[in-house]
C-alpha positions in Angstrom: 15.8 92.5 -18.6 16.6 88.9 -17.9 13.6 88.5 -15.8 11.4 90.1 -18.5 13.0 88.0 -21.1 12.4 84.9 -19.0 8.9 86.0 -18.5 8.4 86.5 -22.2 10.1 83.3 -22.9 8.0 81.6 -20.3 4.8 83.2 -21.6 5.6 82.4 -25.2 7.0 78.9 -24.6 3.7 77.4 -25.5 3.6 79.3 -28.9 6.6 78.4 -31.2 5.6 80.8 -34.1 5.4 83.9 -31.8 8.7 82.9 -30.3 10.5 82.8 -33.7 9.2 86.3 -34.7 10.4 87.8 -31.4 13.7 86.1 -31.9 14.1 87.6 -35.4 13.2 91.1 -34.2 15.8 90.9 -31.4 18.5 89.8 -33.8 17.9 92.7 -36.2 18.1 95.2 -33.4 21.4 93.7 -32.3 22.7 93.8 -36.0 21.9 97.6 -36.3 23.6 98.3 -32.9 26.7 96.5 -33.9 26.8 98.1 -37.3 26.6 101.5 -35.8 29.4 100.7 -33.4 31.5 99.2 -36.2 31.0 102.2 -38.5 32.1 104.6 -35.7 35.1 102.5 -34.9 36.2 102.3 -38.6 35.8 106.0 -38.9 37.9 106.8 -35.9 40.6 104.3 -36.9 40.7 105.6 -40.5 40.9 109.3 -39.3 43.4 108.9 -36.6 45.8 106.2 -37.7 47.8 105.7 -40.8 46.6 103.2 -43.5 49.2 100.6 -42.6 48.0 100.5 -39.1 44.2 100.8 -39.4 43.9 98.1 -41.9 45.3 95.3 -39.7 43.4 96.6 -36.7 40.3 96.8 -38.6 40.8 93.3 -40.0 41.3 91.8 -36.6 38.3 93.7 -35.3 36.1 92.4 -38.1 37.4 88.9 -37.7 36.7 89.0 -33.9 33.4 90.6 -34.5 32.5 88.0 -37.1 33.6 85.2 -34.8 31.6 86.4 -31.8 28.7 88.0 -33.6 25.3 86.9 -32.3 23.7 86.9 -35.7 24.5 83.7 -37.4 21.8 84.1 -40.0 22.9 87.5 -41.5 26.4 87.0 -43.1 25.5 89.0 -46.2 24.4 92.0 -44.2 27.6 92.0 -42.2 29.8 91.8 -45.3 27.8 94.6 -47.1 28.0 96.8 -44.0 31.7 96.3 -43.6 32.4 97.2 -47.3 30.1 100.3 -47.1 31.7 101.5 -43.9 35.2 101.0 -45.3 34.6 103.2 -48.4 31.9 105.7 -47.5 33.3 107.4 -44.3 36.6 108.5 -45.9 34.9 109.6 -49.1 32.2 111.6 -47.2 34.1 112.9 -44.3 37.7 113.4 -45.3 38.5 116.5 -47.2 41.9 115.3 -48.4 41.8 113.6 -51.7 43.2 110.1 -51.4 45.5 108.8 -54.0 45.0 105.7 -56.0 47.2 103.6 -53.7 45.1 104.5 -50.8 42.0 103.6 -52.8 43.5 100.4 -54.0 44.5 99.5 -50.5 41.1 100.2 -49.2 39.4 98.3 -52.0 41.7 95.3 -51.3 41.2 95.7 -47.6 37.5 96.0 -47.9 37.3 93.0 -50.2 39.5 90.9 -47.9 37.5 92.0 -45.0 34.2 91.2 -46.8 35.4 87.8 -48.0 36.8 87.1 -44.5 33.5 88.2 -43.0 31.6 86.0 -45.4 33.7 83.0 -44.8 33.8 83.4 -41.0 30.0 84.1 -41.1 29.4 81.0 -43.2 31.5 79.0 -40.9 29.7 80.4 -37.9 26.4 79.7 -39.6 27.5 76.1 -40.4 28.7 75.6 -36.9 25.5 77.1 -35.5 23.5 74.7 -37.8 25.7 71.8 -36.6 25.1 72.9 -33.0 21.4 73.3 -33.6 21.3 70.0 -35.4 23.3 68.4 -32.6 21.1 69.9 -30.0 18.0 68.9 -32.0 19.5 65.5 -32.4 20.3 65.3 -28.7 16.8 66.5 -27.9 15.4 63.9 -30.3 17.8 61.3 -28.9 16.7 62.2 -25.4 13.0 62.1 -26.4 13.6 58.9 -28.2 15.6 57.6 -25.3 12.8 58.6 -22.9 10.3 56.9 -25.2 12.5 53.8 -25.5 13.0 53.8 -21.7 9.3 54.1 -21.2 8.7 51.4 -23.8 11.5 49.3 -22.3 9.9 49.7 -18.8 6.5 48.8 -20.3 8.2 45.9 -22.1 9.9 44.8 -18.9 6.6 45.0 -17.0 5.0 43.1 -19.8 7.8 40.5 -19.8 7.6 40.2 -16.0 3.8 39.7 -16.2 4.3 37.2 -19.0 7.0 35.4 -17.1 4.7 35.3 -14.1 2.0 34.0 -16.3 4.3 31.5 -17.9 5.5 30.4 -14.5 2.0 30.1 -13.2 1.1 28.2 -16.4 4.1 25.9 -16.0 3.2 25.3 -12.3 -0.4 24.7 -13.4 0.8 22.2 -16.0 3.1 20.5 -13.5 0.4 20.4 -10.9 -2.0 19.1 -13.6 0.6 16.5 -14.6 1.1 15.4 -11.0 -2.7 15.3 -10.5 -3.1 13.2 -13.6 -0.3 11.0 -12.5 -1.8 10.2 -9.1 -5.5 10.8 -9.9 -7.8 8.0 -10.6 -9.2 10.0 -13.5 -7.3 9.9 -16.8 -7.7 13.0 -19.0 -7.5 12.4 -22.8 -8.0 14.6 -25.9 -9.8 12.9 -28.8 -10.2 14.4 -32.3 -13.6 14.7 -34.0 -12.7 11.7 -36.1 -12.1 9.5 -33.0 -8.3 9.6 -33.2 -6.3 10.0 -29.9 -4.7 13.4 -29.6 -3.4 13.1 -26.1 -3.0 9.9 -24.1 -1.9 9.9 -20.4 0.6 7.3 -19.3 -1.9 5.6 -17.0 -4.2 4.9 -19.9 -1.4 3.4 -21.8 -0.6 1.2 -18.8 -4.2 0.3 -18.3 -4.7 -0.8 -21.9 -1.3 -2.4 -22.4 -0.4 -0.3 -25.4 2.4 2.2 -25.8 1.5 5.9 -26.3 2.6 5.8 -29.9 0.4 2.8 -30.6 -2.7 4.5 -29.3 -1.9 7.8 -31.0 -1.7 5.9 -34.3 -5.3 4.7 -34.0 -8.8 5.7 -32.8 -10.6 5.0 -29.6 -12.9 2.6 -31.5 -9.9 0.3 -32.1 -9.7 -0.6 -28.4 -13.4 -0.3 -27.6 -15.4 -3.5 -27.1 -17.4 -4.2 -30.3 -20.7 -4.1 -28.3 -20.0 -0.6 -27.0 -18.7 1.1 -30.1 -22.1 2.1 -31.4 -23.3 3.6 -28.1 -20.1 5.6 -27.7 -19.8 6.9 -31.3 -23.5 7.8 -31.6 -23.1 10.1 -28.5 -20.0 11.7 -30.0 -22.0 12.5 -33.2 -24.8 14.1 -31.1 -22.1 16.2 -29.4 -20.7 17.2 -32.8 -24.2 18.2 -34.0 -24.6 20.3 -30.9 -27.6 18.3 -29.6 -25.9 17.7 -26.2 -23.1 19.5 -24.3 -21.6 16.4 -22.7 -22.3 12.7 -22.0 -21.2 10.0 -19.7 -21.4 6.2 -19.9 -19.8 3.0 -18.7 -18.0 1.1 -21.4 -15.5 -1.7 -22.0 -12.0 -1.5 -23.5 -10.1 -4.5 -24.9 -6.6 -4.6 -23.6 -3.7 -5.6 -25.8 -3.7 -9.0 -24.1 -7.5 -9.3 -25.0 -8.6 -8.8 -21.4 -11.7 -6.7 -20.8 -11.4 -3.4 -18.8 -14.5 -1.6 -17.6 -14.3 2.3 -17.4 -16.5 5.2 -16.6 -16.2 7.9 -19.3 -17.3 11.5 -19.2 -16.9 13.4 -22.5 -17.4 17.1 -23.3 -16.3 19.4 -26.1 -13.5 21.9 -26.4 -14.4 25.0 -28.5 -12.4 27.9 -30.1 -13.1 31.7 -29.6 -15.8 31.6 -32.3 -17.6 28.7 -30.6 -16.5 26.0 -33.1 -15.9 22.5 -31.7 -12.2 21.6 -31.9 -11.9 18.2 -30.2 -13.3 16.1 -27.4 -12.1 16.3 -23.8 -12.6 12.9 -22.1 -12.3 11.9 -18.4 -11.8 8.2 -17.9 -11.8 6.2 -14.7 -11.0 2.5 -14.3 -14.0 0.8 -12.7 -13.0 -2.8 -13.3 -12.7 -3.5 -9.5 -16.2 -2.0 -8.9 -17.6 -4.0 -11.8 -16.1 -7.2 -10.4 -17.5 -6.4 -7.0 -20.9 -5.7 -8.5 -20.8 -9.0 -10.5 -19.7 -10.8 -7.4 -22.5 -9.1 -5.4 -25.0 -10.0 -8.1 -23.8 -13.6 -8.2 -23.9 -13.7 -4.4 -27.4 -12.3 -4.4 -28.5 -14.8 -7.1 -26.9 -17.6 -5.1 -28.5 -16.3 -1.9 -31.9 -16.1 -3.6 -31.4 -19.6 -5.0 -30.4 -20.9 -1.6 -33.3 -19.3 0.3 -35.8 -20.4 -2.4 -34.4 -23.9 -2.3 -34.3 -24.6 1.4 -37.5 -25.9 2.9 -37.2 -23.4 5.8 -39.2 -20.2 5.7 -36.9 -17.2 5.8 -38.3 -13.6 6.3 -36.6 -10.3 6.8 -38.5 -7.7 8.8 -38.1 -4.5 10.9 -38.5 -4.3 14.6 -41.9 -2.5 14.1 -43.2 -5.6 12.2 -42.9 -4.5 8.6 -41.9 -7.5 6.4 -39.2 -6.5 3.9 -38.7 -9.8 2.1 -39.3 -13.5 2.4 -38.9 -16.8 0.4 -41.5 -19.1 -1.0 -41.3 -21.5 1.9 -42.2 -18.7 4.4 -45.5 -17.7 2.8 -46.3 -21.3 2.0 -45.9 -22.4 5.6 -48.3 -19.7 6.7 -50.9 -20.7 4.0 -50.7 -17.7 1.7 -51.1 -17.8 -2.1 -48.3 -15.4 -3.1 -45.5 -13.3 -1.7 -47.2 -10.0 -2.4 -50.2 -11.1 -0.3 -48.0 -11.8 2.6 -46.0 -8.5 2.3 -49.1 -6.5 2.9 -49.5 -7.9 6.4 -47.7 -7.1 9.7 -45.4 -9.8 11.1 -47.2 -9.7 14.5 -50.4 -10.9 12.8 -49.0 -14.4 12.6 -48.6 -14.7 16.4 -51.3 -16.2 18.6 -50.7 -13.3 20.9 -49.3 -10.2 19.1 -47.5 -9.1 22.3 -45.3 -12.3 22.0 -43.4 -10.7 19.2 -42.3 -7.7 21.3 -41.3 -10.1 24.2 -39.3 -12.3 21.8 -37.4 -9.2 20.4 -36.4 -8.3 23.9 -35.2 -11.8 24.5 -33.4 -11.7 21.2 -31.5 -8.6 22.2 -30.6 -10.4 25.4 -28.9 -13.2 23.5 -31.7 -15.8 22.9 -32.0 -16.8 19.3 -34.2 -19.9 19.1 -37.9 -19.9 20.0 -40.6 -22.5 19.8 -44.2 -21.4 19.8 -47.6 -21.8 18.1 -48.2 -19.6 15.0 -51.4 -18.7 13.2 -51.9 -19.5 9.5 -54.0 -17.5 7.0 -57.1 -19.6 7.7 -56.7 -19.2 11.4 -55.4 -22.7 12.1 -52.4 -23.1 14.5 -49.2 -25.0 14.1 -46.0 -25.4 16.1 -43.0 -23.6 14.6 -39.4 -23.1 15.5 -38.0 -19.6 14.8 -34.3 -18.9 14.7 -33.8 -15.1 14.7 -30.8 -12.7 14.4 -30.3 -9.0 14.2 -28.9 -8.1 10.7 -28.2 -4.4 11.4 -29.6 -1.0 10.6 -31.5 0.1 7.4 -32.9 3.6 7.0 -32.6 4.1 10.8 -34.5 0.9 11.6 -33.3 -2.4 13.1 -33.6 -5.3 10.7 -34.2 -8.9 11.8 -33.9 -12.2 9.9 -36.1 -15.1 11.0 -36.0 -18.7 9.9 -39.2 -20.7 10.4 -39.7 -24.5 10.6 -43.0 -26.3 10.9 -42.3 -28.7 13.8 -45.8 -29.9 14.4 -44.9 -33.5 13.5 -41.6 -33.1 15.4 -43.5 -32.0 18.5 -45.8 -35.1 18.1 -42.7 -37.3 17.6 -41.1 -35.6 20.5 -44.0 -36.5 22.8 -43.9 -40.0 21.5 -40.1 -40.2 22.0 -40.5 -38.8 25.5 -43.0 -41.5 26.3 -40.8 -44.1 24.7 -37.8 -42.8 26.6 -39.6 -43.1 29.9 -40.5 -46.7 29.0 -36.9 -47.3 27.9 -35.5 -45.9 31.1 -37.9 -48.1 33.1 -36.8 -51.2 31.1 -33.2 -50.2 31.4 -33.6 -49.9 35.2 -35.1 -53.4 35.2 -32.1 -54.7 33.1 -29.7 -53.0 35.5 -31.4 -54.7 38.4 -31.3 -58.0 36.6 -27.7 -57.5 35.7 -26.8 -56.8 39.3 -28.8 -60.0 40.3 -26.8 -61.9 37.6 -23.5 -60.5 38.7 -24.3 -61.2 42.3 -25.4 -64.7 41.4 -22.2 -65.4 39.6 -20.2 -64.0 42.5 -22.1 -66.3 44.9 -21.8 -69.3 42.7 -18.1 -68.7 42.1 -17.6 -68.4 45.9 -19.6 -71.5 46.5 -17.7 -73.5 43.8 -14.3 -72.6 45.1 -14.7 -74.7 48.3 -15.7 -78.1 46.6 -13.2 -77.4 43.8 -10.4 -77.0 46.4 -11.5 -80.3 48.0 -11.6 -82.1 44.7 -8.2 -80.7 43.8 -6.8 -81.9 47.1 -8.2 -85.4 46.6 -6.7 -85.6 43.1 -3.3 -84.4 44.3 -3.3 -86.9 47.2 -4.2 -89.8 44.8 -1.4 -88.8 42.4 1.0 -88.6 45.4 0.1 -92.3 46.3 -1.9 -91.5 49.5 -4.7 -93.9 48.4 -2.4 -96.6 47.1 -0.6 -97.4 44.0 -2.2 -96.3 40.7 -1.9 -97.9 37.3 -1.0 -95.9 34.2 -4.6 -95.5 33.1 -5.7 -94.2 36.5 -2.7 -91.8 36.6 -3.6 -90.5 33.1 -7.2 -89.8 34.1 -6.1 -88.1 37.3 -3.6 -85.9 35.4 -6.4 -84.9 33.0 -8.7 -84.1 36.0 -5.9 -82.0 37.6 -5.5 -79.9 34.4 -9.3 -79.4 34.1 -9.4 -78.4 37.8 -6.7 -75.9 37.3 -8.5 -74.5 34.3 -11.8 -74.4 36.2 -10.1 -72.7 39.2 -8.7 -70.0 36.9 -12.1 -69.5 35.4 -13.8 -69.2 38.8 -11.1 -66.7 39.9 -11.7 -64.6 36.7 -15.5 -64.7 37.3 -15.0 -63.5 40.8 -12.7 -60.7 39.7 -15.1 -59.7 36.9 -18.1 -59.6 39.3 -16.2 -57.5 41.8 -15.2 -55.0 39.0 -18.8 -54.9 37.6 -20.3 -54.3 41.1 -17.6 -51.7 42.0 -16.4 -53.8 44.9 -12.7 -54.0 43.8 -10.9 -52.2 46.6 -7.9 -50.1 45.4 -5.3 -49.7 48.1 -2.2 -47.9 46.7 1.1 -47.5 48.5 4.6 -46.6 47.5 6.5 -49.4 46.0 9.5 -50.2 43.7 8.3 -51.5 40.3 11.7 -53.1 39.7 11.4 -55.3 42.8 7.8 -56.3 42.0 8.7 -57.2 38.3 11.8 -59.1 39.4 9.8 -61.1 42.0 6.9 -62.0 39.7 9.4 -62.9 36.9 11.3 -65.3 39.2 8.0 -67.0 40.3 6.8 -67.3 36.7 10.1 -68.8 35.6 9.6 -72.0 37.5 6.0 -72.4 36.0 7.2 -71.6 32.5 10.2 -74.0 32.6 7.8 -76.9 33.4 6.3 -76.2 29.9 9.8 -75.8 28.3 9.4 -72.0 27.9 12.3 -69.7 28.8 11.5 -66.4 30.8 13.9 -63.4 30.5 13.6 -60.4 32.7 15.2 -57.0 31.8 15.0 -54.1 34.3 16.4 -50.7 33.7 18.2 -48.8 36.5 17.0 -45.6 38.1 13.3 -46.4 38.0 11.1 -44.1 40.2 9.0 -45.2 43.2 5.3 -45.3 42.3 2.0 -45.3 44.1 0.2 -48.5 43.2 -1.9 -51.3 44.7 0.7 -54.2 44.9 -1.8 -57.0 44.8 -3.5 -55.7 41.7 -0.3 -54.7 40.0 1.0 -58.3 40.7 -2.3 -59.6 39.2 -1.7 -57.5 36.1 1.8 -59.0 35.6 0.6 -62.6 36.3 -2.2 -62.2 33.8 0.1 -60.9 31.1 2.9 -63.4 31.8 0.5 -66.3 32.2 -1.1 -65.5 28.8 2.4 -65.2 27.2 3.5 -68.6 28.6 0.1 -70.2 27.6 0.3 -69.1 24.0 4.1 -69.8 23.6 5.1 -73.2 22.3 7.8 -75.4 23.8 11.4 -73.9 23.5 9.8 -70.5 23.1 10.7 -67.3 25.0 8.8 -64.9 27.1 10.5 -61.5 27.8 9.6 -59.1 30.7 11.0 -55.6 30.3 10.6 -52.7 32.8 12.0 -49.2 32.0 11.2 -45.6 32.6 8.6 -43.7 30.4 9.3 -40.3 28.8 6.7 -38.6 31.0 8.4 -39.9 34.2 6.2 -43.0 34.7 7.1 -46.7 34.2 6.6 -48.8 31.1 6.3 -52.6 31.5 6.4 -54.8 28.3 5.6 -58.5 28.2 6.7 -60.2 24.8 6.3 -63.7 23.6 7.3 -65.8 20.6 3.9 -67.5 20.4 1.2 -67.8 17.8 0.3 -64.1 17.7 -3.0 -62.3 17.2 -4.6 -61.3 13.9 -4.4 -57.6 13.1 -8.2 -57.2 12.9 -8.7 -58.8 16.3 -6.2 -56.6 18.2 -8.8 -53.8 19.0 -11.1 -56.4 20.6 -8.7 -58.4 22.8 -9.4 -56.2 25.8 -13.2 -56.6 25.5 -15.1 -58.9 27.9 -16.2 -62.2 26.2 -14.4 -60.8 23.1 -14.8 -64.0 21.1 -11.3 -63.7 19.6 -10.3 -67.1 18.3 -6.9 -68.7 18.9 -5.1 -71.5 17.0 -4.0 -73.0 20.3 -6.4 -75.1 22.5 -5.1 -73.4 25.6 -6.5 -70.1 24.4 -10.1 -71.2 24.5 -11.8 -70.0 27.7 -14.1 -67.3 29.1 -11.8 -64.5 27.6 -12.1 -62.3 30.7 -8.4 -62.1 31.6 -7.4 -59.2 29.4 -10.6 -57.3 30.2 -9.8 -57.7 33.9 -6.2 -56.7 33.3 -7.2 -53.5 31.5 -9.7 -52.6 34.2 -7.0 -53.0 36.9 -4.6 -50.8 34.8 -7.3 -48.1 34.5 -7.7 -48.2 38.3 -4.1 -47.0 38.5 -4.7 -44.3 35.9 -2.5 -46.0 33.3 -3.1 -47.5 29.9 -2.5 -50.8 28.1 -2.2 -51.7 24.4 -1.0 -54.6 22.3 1.1 -55.2 19.2 1.0 -58.5 17.4 1.3 -60.5 14.1 0.2 -64.0 13.4 3.0 -66.6 13.9 5.4 -63.8 15.1 4.3 -63.4 18.7 2.7 -60.5 20.7 3.8 -57.5 22.8 1.7 -56.1 25.6 2.6 -52.7 27.0 1.5 -51.2 30.3 2.1 -47.6 31.2 1.8 -46.7 34.9 2.0 -43.1 36.2 4.1 -42.2 39.2 0.8 -41.4 41.1 -2.7 -42.6 40.5 -5.6 -40.2 39.9 -6.5 -37.9 42.8 -9.6 -39.8 43.6 -7.7 -43.1 44.1 -4.9 -41.8 46.4 -4.7 -43.3 49.9 -6.2 -41.1 52.6 -2.8 -40.4 54.1 -1.5 -39.2 50.8 -4.6 -37.1 50.0 -4.4 -35.3 53.3 
């Protein structure tokens, strides 16, 4: 039965109405079965037991039956059946007549049983309804819970998707913000009335305004007045739908009134229905590029001005001979009437031999840049030109050359004339050298020839002054003294001429050897002291200790010192002082200084005192002579590899410094030293 019921239940589970009818039939069948059992039980109890026993038993039985009865929807039927079964069986089956007490007891019992059955049945019915309601509620709650769970799962999935989308959107916004922060392009939103809707920080920094200041105005407020019309007219075309986007280069005016150049690309942002909402603008600062372009334009203009101004022809061409550009001087030199006429020709057509151009390019690549050759003009005439060429670089895969041309026809003619004149000058110079050598040789011979008679005359004068020829009167003595001074002066002059001639002819022998400069200076100073004291001039010698030994020609070094000391004594008045100082030089050599308290030398004459026949004037008569002494002194110092210079002021004296190295130049060392 259970399997069949389950089968029936399973079969009818999909049909609720048929299930309810079957359930009512099954309940009615149960009710009839229980009623029959109840009637039989009451009959047996009533027939076999006394009234005071069967009533309680029957009552309990009815109560239990009502409590556990399976029909919760038929309380009236149960009550009616109970009353009927209580009265009818005894009346129909019992033969004994019951008294009124029995009937009263039965009526009361039947009524109590019926009311009890009704109450219990009503309670059961209510409980069943409550249970069914609770089950229905639980089922509905479970269904609703399942629906809510499904909805919650769907909502959680949707929330997860939304969170993912929000996270992606936030990351995209952050990425966009980082991109905008570091990108050279500034993204702005502008309303259809020109008001700023979104301003990136970089644009605020670029224009010098705060974000709030820009958002309070329009883009026209910061646009250069000359660019407002061009920008706004394009915006109007975008609003009318004539264009989808536009781009332009415009100028902004910064808050400090400086001009900023930007590149601007503007497009529209539309809603779902295709209506234009606002403008989306991409801005890039191109001020540096504009400045570079302006500088390049100015440079090009300056370059064009320069190449058009210079009288040199300048042409730019490729290796294959195609002329790219040239200045006016270039096509003028070649005899053309315009630049366009020249550009239509090949560069090689201006060469006498077109192959010369290829050969010169090879030489140019090898490092030669200047070429002189004959070129051909438009009319076929030839002229001499100098071309200075260089390789500029590559352009469209071709090597580009720059050439500077000069017409040197006259220069070539002048060059030939100069060459001839140079040859003539060299011949004349050779003759002058020969004559100078003859003159120098003549002076040398004359000086040598004069020294012998001068020595004899000097000896006769000295003897006469010494009384060898007899006693002299005052007038004779005065004349002889004057003759003696003139002879000494003439002797010095002859000696200077001999030294000068030897130096000029290269015959001054240089024989250096190791010597002590301190001993030489001390000896010359002592000898000069006796000569100076005869004139009333004091000589002071100062020699520092620790002086090095030097390689020098002792005779020539002594001559250098005598010339300087003699000049100092000669130009120093009576009671004056001549000081000779010898000390070490910072570079390890020796420095000799001869100072005097004489008349001095004018500042403008100091650079010329070492020249031969310098012509420097002196206020003292003793200074008038051939003026070769300092020239000879300087020449002797240079032989030692040293140098000499002077310091002086008028009426304050002079200082002559001689610096001598420890060793002379390599070419002037003695053979023993050189080996």
